C-alpha positions as CSV (number, residue, x, y, z in Angstrom):
1,M,40.9,-109.3,85.7
2,K,40.1,-106.3,88.2
3,K,43.5,-106.5,89.2
4,L,44.8,-106.4,85.4
5,I,42.7,-103.4,85.0
6,L,43.6,-101.2,88.1
7,T,47.3,-102.3,87.3
8,L,47.1,-100.8,84.0
9,I,45.2,-97.6,85.3
10,F,47.8,-97.0,87.3
11,C,50.6,-97.4,85.2
12,S,48.9,-94.9,82.4
13,S,48.3,-92.4,85.1
14,L,52.4,-92.9,85.9
15,S,53.3,-92.5,82.5
16,S,54.5,-89.2,81.1
17,A,52.3,-86.9,79.1
18,F,55.3,-85.1,77.3
19,S,59.3,-85.2,76.7
20,F,61.6,-82.9,75.8
21,D,65.1,-83.6,75.7
22,N,66.2,-85.6,78.7
23,W,63.1,-84.9,80.5
24,E,59.6,-86.5,80.7
25,S,56.9,-85.4,83.0
26,K,56.0,-86.7,86.1
27,T,59.6,-87.2,86.5
28,S,61.0,-86.7,90.4
29,L,63.0,-83.9,91.6
30,D,65.5,-86.2,92.7
31,E,65.0,-88.0,89.4
32,T,65.6,-85.2,87.6
33,I,69.0,-84.0,89.6
34,Q,70.5,-87.6,88.7
35,I,69.9,-87.0,84.9
36,A,71.0,-83.5,85.2
37,R,74.3,-85.3,87.1
38,T,74.8,-88.0,84.9
39,N,74.5,-85.5,81.7
40,N,76.3,-83.1,83.2
41,L,73.8,-80.3,82.4
42,P,74.5,-77.0,84.5
43,L,71.3,-77.2,86.2
44,C,70.6,-74.4,89.1
45,K,67.9,-72.9,91.2
46,D,66.2,-70.2,89.2
47,G,67.5,-66.7,90.1
48,A,71.0,-67.9,91.2
49,F,73.8,-67.0,88.9
50,N,75.8,-69.9,87.2
51,V,78.0,-69.3,84.7
52,G,79.5,-72.6,84.9
53,K,79.0,-75.4,82.0
54,E,78.5,-78.4,84.0
55,F,76.8,-80.1,87.0
56,K,77.3,-78.5,90.4
57,E,75.3,-79.7,93.2
58,S,75.8,-76.4,94.8
59,C,74.0,-74.4,92.3
60,L,70.9,-76.0,93.2
61,Y,70.8,-74.8,96.8
62,L,68.5,-77.5,98.2
63,N,69.9,-76.8,101.5
64,K,69.3,-73.1,101.6
65,Y,65.9,-73.2,99.8
66,P,64.5,-76.8,100.1
67,K,60.8,-75.3,98.8
68,N,62.5,-74.2,95.7
69,R,60.5,-75.7,92.5
70,V,61.8,-74.1,89.7
71,F,65.7,-75.0,88.0
72,R,66.9,-74.2,85.1
73,Y,70.1,-74.2,82.7
74,T,71.2,-72.9,79.2
75,T,72.2,-74.8,76.2
76,T,72.2,-74.7,72.3
77,L,68.7,-75.9,70.7
78,L,68.3,-75.2,66.9
79,N,71.6,-73.4,66.6
80,E,70.4,-70.6,69.2
81,R,71.2,-70.2,73.3
82,A,68.3,-71.4,75.0
83,T,67.4,-71.1,78.6
84,V,65.6,-74.4,79.9
85,Y,63.5,-73.9,83.0
86,L,61.5,-76.9,84.7
87,Y,58.7,-76.5,86.9
88,F,57.8,-79.1,89.5
89,T,54.8,-79.7,91.8
90,K,55.0,-78.1,94.9
91,N,54.4,-81.1,97.2
92,S,55.1,-83.9,95.4
93,K,58.0,-82.4,93.1
94,K,57.0,-84.1,90.0
95,L,58.1,-82.4,86.9
96,Y,54.6,-80.5,85.5
97,S,55.8,-77.9,83.1
98,I,58.9,-77.1,80.8
99,K,59.8,-73.8,79.4
100,V,62.3,-72.9,76.7
101,R,63.3,-69.6,76.1
102,W,65.6,-68.0,73.3
103,S,66.6,-64.6,73.0
104,T,65.4,-64.7,69.1
105,R,61.9,-64.1,67.3
106,K,63.7,-64.5,63.9
107,K,61.1,-65.5,61.2
108,E,62.4,-68.2,60.1
109,F,63.3,-69.6,63.4
110,V,60.2,-69.6,64.5
111,N,58.9,-71.5,61.5
112,T,61.3,-74.0,62.1
113,I,59.9,-74.9,65.5
114,Y,56.1,-74.9,64.3
115,E,57.1,-77.4,61.3
116,L,58.7,-79.6,64.3
117,L,55.5,-79.2,66.5
118,D,53.3,-79.6,63.3
119,K,54.7,-82.8,62.6
120,K,54.6,-84.5,66.2
121,Y,51.3,-83.0,67.2
122,G,49.5,-82.2,64.1
123,K,48.5,-78.7,63.0
124,R,48.7,-75.8,65.5
125,E,46.2,-73.3,66.9
126,I,46.1,-69.6,67.4
127,A,45.9,-68.8,71.1
128,I,43.8,-66.1,72.0
129,P,45.5,-63.9,75.1
130,K,43.2,-63.1,78.2
131,N,44.2,-59.2,77.4
132,I,44.2,-57.7,74.6
133,G,47.7,-56.1,75.0
134,D,49.2,-59.5,75.1
135,F,47.0,-59.9,71.8
136,I,48.5,-57.0,70.3
137,L,52.4,-57.6,71.5
138,N,52.6,-61.3,71.1
139,T,51.9,-64.2,68.4
140,S,51.0,-67.2,70.4
141,R,50.1,-71.0,68.9
142,V,48.7,-74.1,70.4
143,W,49.1,-77.9,70.1
144,K,47.3,-80.3,71.9
145,S,48.2,-84.2,72.2
146,S,45.6,-86.6,70.4
147,N,45.0,-88.0,74.1
148,Q,44.8,-84.6,75.5
149,E,47.4,-85.3,78.0
150,T,49.5,-82.5,76.8
151,I,49.2,-79.0,75.8
152,I,52.3,-77.2,74.1
153,Q,52.4,-73.3,73.6
154,T,54.9,-70.8,71.5
155,K,54.9,-67.1,72.0
156,T,56.7,-64.6,70.4
157,G,57.4,-60.9,71.0
158,F,59.7,-58.5,72.3
159,G,62.9,-60.3,70.8
160,L,62.1,-63.5,72.4
161,T,60.2,-67.0,71.6
162,T,59.1,-69.3,74.3
163,L,58.0,-72.6,74.3
164,T,56.0,-74.2,76.7
165,Y,55.2,-77.9,77.5
166,Y,52.3,-78.8,79.7
167,D,51.3,-81.9,81.8
168,V,47.6,-81.4,82.1
169,E,47.4,-84.1,85.0
170,E,50.4,-82.6,87.0
171,T,49.7,-79.1,86.1
172,H,46.1,-79.5,88.1
173,L,47.7,-81.1,90.5
174,E,50.0,-78.2,91.0
175,E,47.0,-76.1,91.3
176,D,45.5,-78.2,94.0
177,E,48.5,-78.5,95.6
178,R,48.9,-74.3,95.5
179,E,45.5,-74.0,97.1
180,E,46.5,-76.4,99.9
181,I,48.9,-74.8,100.7
182,K,47.2,-71.2,100.8
183,I,44.3,-72.8,102.8
184,E,46.9,-74.0,105.7
185,K,48.9,-70.4,105.6
186,K,45.4,-68.8,105.9
187,E,44.5,-71.5,109.3
188,K,47.8,-70.7,110.6
189,A,47.6,-67.2,110.7
190,L,43.6,-67.6,112.1
191,I,45.3,-69.5,114.7
192,K,48.4,-67.5,115.6
193,D,46.4,-63.9,115.6
194,A,42.9,-65.1,116.5
195,N,43.7,-63.5,120.0
196,K,44.6,-60.0,118.5
197,F,41.1,-59.3,117.6
């Protein structure tokens, strides 16, 4: 009985918190690259210039930037050109967030997104930004999955609409991994420079 319970706990912790298009949270970077290759998606390193409309391994710059954890591609969603960003945890390289950005904030378009998300996740809530400027310039809405594993947020302003999915567990892991890296860098700097003081 104990083995069954442990197996169920282990499996539930591995299951994805969200899915969007071809992607599921907790997917490894290697699996993501294979999905992009199979579906011929023009996935590339964020910041790299890619005008192609098909998958090219060279656009990922995996050898040149092995620590890169943000990738993107362009596509058409809801009849509008969109850029999809995939964010991976620093060390474990698991997908923890997806951001979709459209260069439009037409009311009808935004309402369509709201309706789709309301239908799947329930009624949206108004998101209160941390600063007053963001509150004045942008409109933010939030949805939470019933099991609290996923947070979805939209933001409209400055002619843009963004839709972001967060896997809560993996987002916390990303924060922990970033903190570990920060501590390691500090310790290395102390060891390297201690004799200079």
